[in-house]
N, C-alpha and C positions, 0 to 999 in steps of 0.2 A: 607576434600573434600565433604563428604556427608552432613556435617553441612552447608557448603557454598551453596550446592545445595538446601537444605531446605529453607535457607534464600532467595535465588533467587526466588524460587517458591512462597514464601510469597510476595516478592516485585513485582512479575509479576501480582498478583491478582488485586491490585489497579490500575496498569497501564492499564490492560485490561478493568477493570471496568470503569475507567474515560474516556477511549477512546470510549467505547460503549455508555456511558452516554452522552458524548459530541456529539457523532454522532446522537443520538436520538433527542437531543435538536435542533441540526442544521437542521435535517430533518423536525422537527416540525416548525421551523422558516421559512424554505423554503416553506413548505406547506401553512403556513399562508400568506406568501408573494404572492403565486400563487392565493390564495382565495381572498385576500383583495387589493393587490397592482396593480391589472390589471382591467381595466374598461371593459365595455360590448363589446368594439371593439378589445379587446385583447392587448391594449396598456398599458404600465406601467406608473403609476402615481407616481412621486417622493414623498417619505414619510418615515415614521418611519421604516417600515419593510425592505425596501431596505438597510437602514443603519444597522439595526440589523443583517441581514444576513452576511454582511461584518465583523461587529464587532465580531460576534459569531465565524466565521472562524479564525480570527486573535487571538481572545482570546483562542480558543482551541489550536492553534499553540504555543502560549506562555506557556500554561499549559503543553503540551507535552514536550517542550524544558526544562521546569523546572524539570520534572520528570527525564529526561535523564541526566541532569546536576548533579542531586543528585547521580545517579549511577556512573557517570564519576568521581565525586569528591571522591568517596569511593575507587577509583583506580581499577575499573573493566575494563576489556578489552576483546577483542575477537581476537583469532588467525586468521590470514588472510588465512583461509582455509575453503572451502565450506563444507567439511565433518564434521569438528569440529563445524562449525557454525550452521548447520541445522540438525544434527543427533538427533533423538529422538526415543526411543524404546517404544514398547507397542502396544497392539491391538487397544486401543482407538485412539491414534494418527494416526495409519494406517487407521482406519475407517474414521476419520475426513478428512484426506488429500484426500482420494479418493471420499468422499462425496462432498467436495468443488470442486474437479476437475470435477465431474460428473455434478454438477449444471451449471458450466460454459459451459461445452461441450453441454449439453441439450439446453441451451440458444442459442448456436451457431446454432444448427440444426433448432431451431424454427425461428431464424432470416433468415436463408436460405429459409425456407418455406414461410415466409411472404414477401420476398424481391421483388417479381414480381410486386406487386402493389405500390411499393414505388418509389419516385423520386430518381434518381441515383441508380437504383437497383443493378448495378454492384458493387458499393462500399458496399452495404449491404451484398451481397453474399460473397465478400472478407472478410468482418468483421466476417460473420458467420463461414466461413471456418477456419479463424485464431482463432476464439473463441473455436471451436471444438478442434483444434490442441493444443491450449494453455491449455485447460482444461486437456487434456490427458498428456501433457508435465509436468504440475504441479504435477500430481500424480506420474509420473515416476521419476521426479527430487527429490521429497521429499522421495520417497522410496529408491532411489540410495544414498541419503545422509547418510544412515545407513550402507553403505558398501564402505569403502574407496579404495576398489580394482577396482572400476569403473574408466575408463579413462575419464578425464575431457573434451576431445574433443567433443564427441557426446552430453555430458551434456550441454556444452556451446551453442551448436546449439539449444537445447531444451529451454534453458533459454532466448533466444532472441525472441522466438515466441510471448509471451505476450507483449513484447516491440513493436513488429511489429503490433500486434493487436491494441494497443491503439494509435500507430502512425497513422494507417489507420483510426481509429475511430475519431481522431482529424480532419483529412481531410474530412471524411464523415459528421461530424457535421457541419463543416464550409460550405461545398458544399450544403447540404440540406437546410441550412438556409441563403444562400447567398443573397436571396431577402427578407429576413425577417427583417423589420425595427426595430423590438424590440429585442435588444441585450440581455436583461435580460431573455428572454424566453429560450435561449439555452446557456447562459454564464456559468452556473454551470456545465452543462454537458461537455462543452469544457474544463473548468478548471480541472474537474475531470479526463478526459482522459489524459490531460497533466501530472497531478501529478501521476496518475497510471502508465503512461509510465516511469516516473523518478523512481518510487518506484520499479518496476520490473527490471529496468536497474541497480539500486543500488544493488538489491539482486543478480543479475547476476555477479556483480563485484567480488564476492567471488570465482567464477570459473576462473576469469582472474587474480587472485592474486592482486586485487586492491579494495577489499572490505573495507568499512568503516562502522562499526557496528552502530555508533551513527547517521550517516546520513541515513543509511538504516532503522533504527528503526523509526526515525522521519518521513521519507517519507511513511513508511508503516502505521503508525498511522494516518497521515494526509490523505493518500490515502483511508484508510478504512472509515474515517469520510466523505470524499467527495462522495465516492461510495454509502454510506448509504443516504447521503443528497440528491443526485440526484434521489433517489427512489421516492421522492415527486413530481417529474416532470412527464410529459406524455411521455411514451415510448411504444415500442412494447413489447409484453410479453417476447420474447427472450432477449431483451435488459435489462429488469428488472433482469432476471436470471443471465446474464453476470455480471452486476454491483454487484448483491448480492454475486455471487460466488467470484468476485474479492475482495470484502470487507472481506468475510470470510477467503480467502486465506491470505490476508495481516495481519489481526488480529491474525491468527494462526501463521504466521511467527514471529510476535512480541513475542508471547508466547514462541516459540522455541528459538529465539535469546536471550531473557532475561534469560531463563533457562540455556543456554549454556555459559553465560558470565563467565569469570574467574577473579580472583583477583590477582593483581600484588603483588609480594613479597614486604615486607617493605623495604624502602631505608636504605642502610648502612650509617654509620656515615660519610664516605668519600663522598658519593653521596649527603648527606644532606649539607655538607660543600660547595661542588661545587655549589649546587643549591642556597645556601644563598649568595655566592660570585658572582653569576650570570656569572661565568666563566671569569671574567675580568682579573684574574691573568694569564690566558693563553695568553693574548694579549700583555703582557709586556715583 
């Protein structure tokens, strides 16, 4: 068991490294698009950088899927249990989860403070409040994962808060830009909020006995990439912190999930025979 743990820790390093590397490249491509692909009037001009941004995101998704397929092919799996999926001991993990939680919560407070002068200030205030609550809930959830005596009911409510945050964020992004003729200006932020919503929703699935580790890992990796990518756009200071905090939380979740994977026992001879026969003998 300890040997499997060490193997998984080694496998987690390239997954984290490639995810962060792809995120940095995508952020650079988005920054270059913002610098070059927009004219003096703020209108996007069709060209190389628009295509490169899309290709980079798709390419990163294929890379992430290939990493996860390799793990799946080695017969790794995750018990459908929140405590087994997200438990991790140690002072460093405890420090990291509360640091990432604090970053998001501070971002929420700053959004509330800057909301008055923004269009649709009410939506900014709601996003700020939800960001504060989501940051706190992340720290509490990850701490509770180390103690399986916690009841899942209250934890389930906490897990829904970031889903609500990014659900409202999608509405805010669309409403604020409803008269903006240039879709590329806010498209990445809109897609980022949608994927982050799905990422946190997938993570919450483990509390509702419907978790899927491979889908959750893929969405966390992609969500991290997009949250980093949108840092190249123009945001409020609080929004930068929320996206940075969300990216950090999601990549931290990837680290935890990969380390907590378990290996399925080898198939028996009878199971191999059934698998080879595709089960057709049972239909006759």
